[in-house]
Structures are given as C-alpha cells and as structure tokens.
C-alpha positions in Angstrom: 0.0 0.0 0.0 1.6 3.3 -1.0 2.3 5.8 1.8 0.2 8.9 1.9 2.0 12.2 2.7 0.2 13.9 5.5 -0.3 17.6 5.9 2.2 17.7 8.8 4.9 16.1 6.6 4.2 18.5 3.8 4.5 21.4 6.1 7.9 20.3 7.3 9.3 19.7 3.8 11.8 22.5 2.9 11.1 23.9 -0.6 13.9 23.9 -3.0 14.5 27.4 -4.3 16.3 27.4 -7.7 19.1 29.9 -8.1 18.0 33.1 -9.8 19.9 33.8 -13.0 19.0 37.5 -12.6 20.7 37.6 -9.2 23.9 36.0 -10.6 23.8 38.4 -13.5 23.6 41.4 -11.2 26.6 40.2 -9.2 28.6 39.7 -12.4 27.7 43.2 -13.6 28.8 44.7 -10.3 32.1 42.9 -10.4 32.6 44.0 -13.9 31.8 47.6 -13.0 34.3 47.6 -10.1 37.0 46.1 -12.3 36.3 48.8 -15.0 36.6 51.5 -12.4 39.9 50.1 -11.1 41.4 49.9 -14.6 40.2 53.5 -15.4 41.8 54.8 -12.1 45.1 53.2 -13.0 45.0 54.2 -16.7 44.0 57.8 -16.0 46.2 58.4 -13.0 47.9 61.3 -14.8 44.6 63.1 -15.0 43.0 62.0 -11.7 45.9 62.6 -9.4 45.9 66.4 -10.0 42.2 66.5 -9.3 42.7 64.6 -6.0 45.6 66.9 -4.9 43.5 70.0 -5.8 40.5 68.6 -3.9 42.6 68.1 -0.8 44.1 71.6 -1.1 40.6 73.0 -1.5 39.5 71.4 1.8 42.7 72.6 3.5 42.4 76.2 2.3 38.6 76.7 2.1 38.3 77.7 5.8 40.8 80.6 5.4 39.0 81.8 2.2 35.6 81.6 4.0 37.0 83.7 6.8 38.3 86.3 4.4 34.9 86.4 2.7 33.3 87.1 6.1 35.6 90.1 6.4 34.0 91.5 3.2 36.9 90.5 1.0 35.8 89.2 -2.4 36.2 85.5 -2.8 38.3 85.8 -5.9 40.8 88.1 -4.1 40.7 86.0 -0.9 41.4 82.7 -2.8 44.3 84.3 -4.7 45.8 85.8 -1.5 45.6 82.5 0.3 47.3 80.6 -2.6 50.0 83.3 -2.8 50.7 83.0 0.9 51.0 79.2 0.5 53.3 79.6 -2.5 55.4 82.2 -0.8 55.8 80.0 2.3 56.7 76.9 0.3 59.2 78.9 -1.9 60.8 80.4 1.2 61.2 77.0 2.8 62.7 75.5 -0.4 65.1 78.4 -0.9 66.3 78.2 2.7 66.9 74.5 2.6 68.4 74.3 -0.9 72.0 74.6 0.5 71.4 71.7 2.8 69.9 69.6 0.0 72.9 70.4 -2.3 75.3 69.4 0.5 73.5 66.1 0.9 73.7 65.4 -2.8 77.4 66.2 -2.8 78.0 63.8 0.1 76.1 60.9 -1.6 79.1 59.3 -3.4 81.3 59.4 -0.3 78.4 57.9 1.8 77.9 55.2 -0.7 81.6 54.3 -0.7 81.5 54.2 3.1 78.6 51.9 3.2 80.2 49.6 0.6 83.4 49.5 2.6 81.5 48.6 5.7 79.6 45.8 4.0 82.8 44.4 2.6 84.4 44.4 6.1 81.4 42.8 7.7 81.3 40.1 5.0 84.9 39.2 5.6 88.0 40.5 3.8 89.4 37.0 3.0 87.8 35.5 -0.1 86.7 31.9 -0.1 88.5 29.2 -2.1 85.8 29.3 -4.8 86.1 33.1 -5.1 89.9 32.7 -5.4 89.5 30.2 -8.3 87.0 32.5 -10.0 89.3 35.5 -9.7 92.2 33.5 -11.1 90.1 32.3 -14.1 89.0 35.9 -14.8 92.6 37.1 -14.7 93.7 34.3 -17.0 90.9 35.1 -19.5 91.9 38.8 -19.5 95.6 38.0 -20.1 94.9 35.7 -23.1 95.2 37.5 -26.5 92.0 37.7 -28.6 91.7 34.9 -31.2 92.7 35.8 -34.8 89.9 36.5 -37.2 89.6 34.1 -40.2 90.7 35.4 -43.6 88.2 37.7 -45.1 86.5 38.6 -41.8 86.9 42.1 -40.4 86.9 42.4 -36.6 84.6 45.0 -35.2 85.2 46.5 -31.8 82.3 48.3 -30.0 83.3 51.2 -27.9 81.3 52.5 -25.0 80.1 56.0 -25.6 80.1 56.8 -21.9 78.1 59.4 -20.2 76.5 62.0 -22.4 75.9 65.3 -20.5 73.6 66.6 -23.2 71.2 63.6 -23.0 71.1 63.8 -19.2 70.4 67.6 -19.2 67.7 67.2 -21.8 65.9 64.4 -20.0 66.1 66.2 -16.7 64.8 69.4 -18.2 61.9 67.6 -19.8 61.0 66.0 -16.5 61.3 69.3 -14.6 59.1 71.1 -17.1 56.5 68.4 -16.8 56.5 68.6 -13.1 56.2 72.4 -13.1 53.4 72.2 -15.6 51.4 69.8 -13.4 52.0 72.0 -10.4 50.6 75.0 -12.2 47.6 73.0 -13.3 47.0 71.9 -9.8 47.2 75.5 -8.5 44.7 76.8 -11.1 42.3 73.9 -10.4 42.5 74.6 -6.7 41.8 78.3 -7.3 38.7 77.5 -9.4 37.5 75.1 -6.8 37.8 77.8 -4.1 35.9 80.2 -6.3 33.1 77.6 -7.0 32.7 76.7 -3.3 28.9 76.6 -3.2 28.2 76.2 -7.0 28.3 72.4 -7.1 26.4 72.1 -3.9 23.6 74.2 -5.3 23.5 72.3 -8.5 23.5 68.9 -6.7 20.6 70.1 -4.4 18.7 71.4 -7.4 18.6 68.1 -9.2 17.2 66.3 -6.1 13.5 65.4 -6.3 11.6 66.0 -3.1 12.2 68.6 -0.4 13.2 65.9 2.1 15.8 64.6 -0.4 17.1 68.2 -0.8 17.4 68.7 2.9 19.2 65.3 3.4 21.6 66.2 0.6 22.5 69.5 2.1 23.1 68.0 5.6 25.2 65.2 4.1 27.4 67.6 2.0 27.9 69.9 5.0 28.9 66.9 7.2 31.3 65.6 4.6 33.0 69.0 4.1 33.2 69.5 7.9 34.9 66.2 8.6 37.2 66.2 5.6 38.3 69.8 6.5 38.9 68.7 10.1 40.9 65.7 8.9 43.1 67.8 6.6 43.8 70.4 9.3 44.8 67.6 11.7 47.0 66.0 9.1 48.8 69.3 8.3 49.2 70.1 12.0 50.6 66.8 13.0 53.0 66.6 10.0 54.3 70.1 10.7 54.7 69.2 14.4 56.7 66.1 13.6 58.9 68.1 11.2 59.6 70.8 13.7 60.2 68.5 16.7 62.4 66.1 14.7 64.4 69.0 13.2 65.0 70.5 16.7 65.9 67.1 18.2 68.4 66.3 15.5 69.9 69.8 15.7 70.4 69.3 19.5 72.1 66.0 18.8 74.5 67.6 16.4 73.3 66.1 13.2 74.1 68.1 10.0 71.3 69.3 7.8 68.8 68.8 10.7 66.2 71.1 9.2 66.1 69.2 5.9 65.8 65.8 7.6 63.0 67.2 9.8 61.1 68.3 6.7 61.5 64.9 5.1 60.2 63.3 8.4 57.2 65.6 8.3 56.3 64.7 4.7 56.8 61.0 5.2 54.7 61.1 8.4 51.5 61.3 6.2 52.3 57.7 5.2 51.0 55.2 7.8 53.3 52.5 9.0 55.8 52.8 6.2 56.5 56.5 6.9 57.8 55.9 10.4 60.0 53.0 9.2 61.4 55.0 6.3 62.2 57.9 8.6 63.8 55.7 11.2 65.9 53.7 8.7 67.0 56.8 6.8 68.0 58.8 9.8 69.8 55.8 11.2 71.9 55.6 8.0 72.5 59.4 8.1 73.6 59.2 11.7 76.0 56.4 11.1 77.6 58.1 8.1 78.2 61.2 10.1 79.1 59.9 13.6 80.4 56.5 12.7 79.4 54.9 16.0 76.6 52.5 16.8 75.6 54.5 19.9 74.8 57.7 18.1 73.2 55.7 15.3 70.8 54.1 17.7 70.2 57.4 19.4 69.2 59.2 16.2 67.0 56.3 15.1 65.4 56.0 18.6 64.6 59.7 18.7 62.9 59.7 15.3 61.0 56.5 16.1 59.8 57.9 19.5 58.5 61.1 17.9 56.6 59.4 15.2 55.2 56.8 17.6 54.0 59.4 20.1 52.3 61.3 17.2 50.6 58.3 15.8 49.5 56.7 19.0 48.6 59.7 21.2 48.3 63.1 19.3 46.4 62.0 16.2 43.9 59.8 18.1 43.3 62.6 20.6 42.6 65.2 17.9 40.6 62.9 15.6 37.0 62.3 16.4 35.7 58.7 17.0 33.5 59.0 13.9 36.5 59.8 11.7 38.7 57.0 12.8 39.4 53.9 10.7 40.5 50.4 11.8 44.1 49.4 11.1 43.3 46.6 8.7 41.3 49.0 6.5 44.1 51.6 6.6 46.8 49.0 5.7 44.6 47.5 2.9 44.0 51.0 1.5 47.7 51.7 1.6 48.5 48.5 -0.3 45.8 49.2 -2.9 46.6 52.8 -3.6 50.4 52.2 -3.7 49.7 49.5 -6.3 47.5 51.9 -8.2 49.5 55.1 -8.2 53.0 54.3 -6.7 54.5 57.0 -4.5 51.5 59.3 -5.0 49.2 56.5 -3.9 51.2 56.1 -0.7 51.0 59.8 0.1 47.3 60.2 -0.8 46.0 56.8 0.5 44.9 58.0 4.0 43.2 61.2 2.8 41.3 59.4 0.1 40.3 56.5 2.4 39.1 59.1 4.9 37.1 60.9 2.3 35.6 57.6 1.0 34.6 56.7 4.6 32.9 60.1 5.3 31.0 59.8 2.0 29.9 56.3 2.8 28.8 57.4 6.3 26.2 59.8 4.8 25.0 57.8 1.8 22.6 55.1 2.9 23.4 52.4 0.3 27.1 52.7 1.1 26.9 52.6 4.9 27.9 48.9 5.0 31.2 50.0 3.4 31.7 52.7 6.1 31.0 50.1 8.8 33.8 47.9 7.4 36.2 50.9 7.4 35.4 52.2 10.9 36.8 50.9 14.1 
C-alpha cells in the first residue's frame, strides 16, 4: 500500500529554491563595473591625481578663504591671496633648505663608498676558495690575446660612448618642465574650486527630487565637508609638528642638515606605518655616516621613532574624532591598494582618500555597510 503524505509532513518539507539567473547576472555586472573603475583609475592616473591633490588643497584652504569672505573681501581676491601666501611659504622653505639639499647630494658618493666598505668588512676580507678560483680564471681570461679573425673577416670593436651630458640635461629638463606644468595646473584647479565653493552644492541640491531629499543632501554635504576639513587640518598640524620637533631634536644631537631631515620626516609622516619605518631607517643611516658609532646611530633612530610613535598613538587619536577613525586593517589594505595603483603618489594620498571615502559612505545610505567595514 503506498504511503500517503500527511499535511504535517508536507509542512515540514523544505522547498527547493532554484538559483535566480537574474541575481547572478547582477553580481557579475557589479564585479565588472568595479574592475572597470579600477582599470580607469590606473590608466587615467595622470589626470586623476591632480584632481585629488587639488581637492585636498581645496578642503585645507577653504576655511581661510571663507574667513576672508566674512571680512568683506571678495572670494576671488581671498582665494588668490591664500594661494599666494602658501606659494610664498613653500618657496621660502625650499630656498632656505636648498643649501642643505645640495650638500647632501654632494655627500652621496662618499656615503655610498663608506657603506660599501662597511659591507665588505662585515662580509669578511678574506675571499673563499671558490672566489679565489673565479678570480684566477678571470685574470687568465683577460691575459689571453683575442683569437685571430679568419681570412676575409673584419673584426669590429664596439666602444662604450660613456656618459653624455647633453642627453642627461635634456631628459632632466623635460622631467622638470612636466613637473612644473602639473604643479601650475593643480594651482589653477585649486583656485577655481575655491571660487566655486557653493556652486556644485547648489547644482546637486537642485537636481534632487523632493524637499526631504534636498534637505538630506544639504546635511550630508555639510557633514562631509566639515569632517574632511577637520581631517586635513589635523594631518597638516601633525606633520608640521613632527617636522619641527624632529628637526630641533636632530639639531640638538649635532646632526648636520637637521632642518632638511626634519622636513623629510614631516612629509613621510603622512604615510601610515611605512612613513615611520622609512624615517627611522633613513635617519639611522645618516647618523651612522656622520658619527660612525653604533651608539649615536641608535640614538638618532630612537629619537625619530619615538617622535613618530607618540604622534601616531597619542596626538592624532586625541585630535581625531571617533566617527572619523578607521581600523588598522582598512588603513593598511588601502595603503597597499593605492600604492599599487599610483605608486608613490598613492602612498602619500592613501589616507586622505580613504578618509574621504569613509565620510561619504557614512552619509550615503546604500554605502553605509562600506563605512561600517572601514570604521573601528
């Protein structure tokens, strides 16, 4: 007699839901879109990087321009005055440190020879038996006369042309002109952004549909601008503090070109993790080349590491709000990603871009899960 399925058995049976091809297609489209964006960011880095730098400069200088505008100074004049002050300060700093930079460049060959001699001493002056045999074979090969060419064959000897000063000067000039051109474009772009402070906000609000959407957009844009400005101000303050404190500490220890190394430490301080390691290793090498003792080398490296550690673990967390902080895994992953994308510029811009992305995701409802992954 066949078994009859009861109503209770039917209710406990789990239905088999077939996989939706539409859902799989949506996931594939999203992955394709993300891959396309990554490829575009990498391919168009020459165009995108100036926009990113100009945007960060805009957030760093917009507060000063707004203050001048409240003092009844036209925004065009205020933006130009702020940019001129920044350019004058940067030019004065570069001019005052150019002598130290040229001294460091002149000392590079001697320092390289000193490091090479140290490495040869530490590796052992006495060559191994295999190295002796190889040296003897090389000497024998050099002492043998070259074989005679067969009849009818002309021997051709290729001579090294050596270093050509004209080629070097031309390539250096082209690179310098390209850098100056990009810097000018960034300055003009920053100036136009400072002039159009409220323009894009009004346009974005205008295209919103309902009144509630307009109000939500205004509050989100204001919150994004406030947090990014705060982050940029803290970043500039902490980097300047590290530069000044490091320079003064190295000067008190008797290290030459202390102001230049302090400036380098302040610039590299914007790179998380790697910045402190690069500063410590670089200053340890400089200290050893100047003093020649392990004690002073350890002292110079220890001072730089102490300053960067105190800034990263105490000063920045104290100034940064809880809402603006990111977890260490997200910061390190962003550093790896942007350094792979844009090289040195990616390392320098990784943290500001990650911070900006997190602030935007905090205020855009569909992107809030991304902000949750980035936050502490």
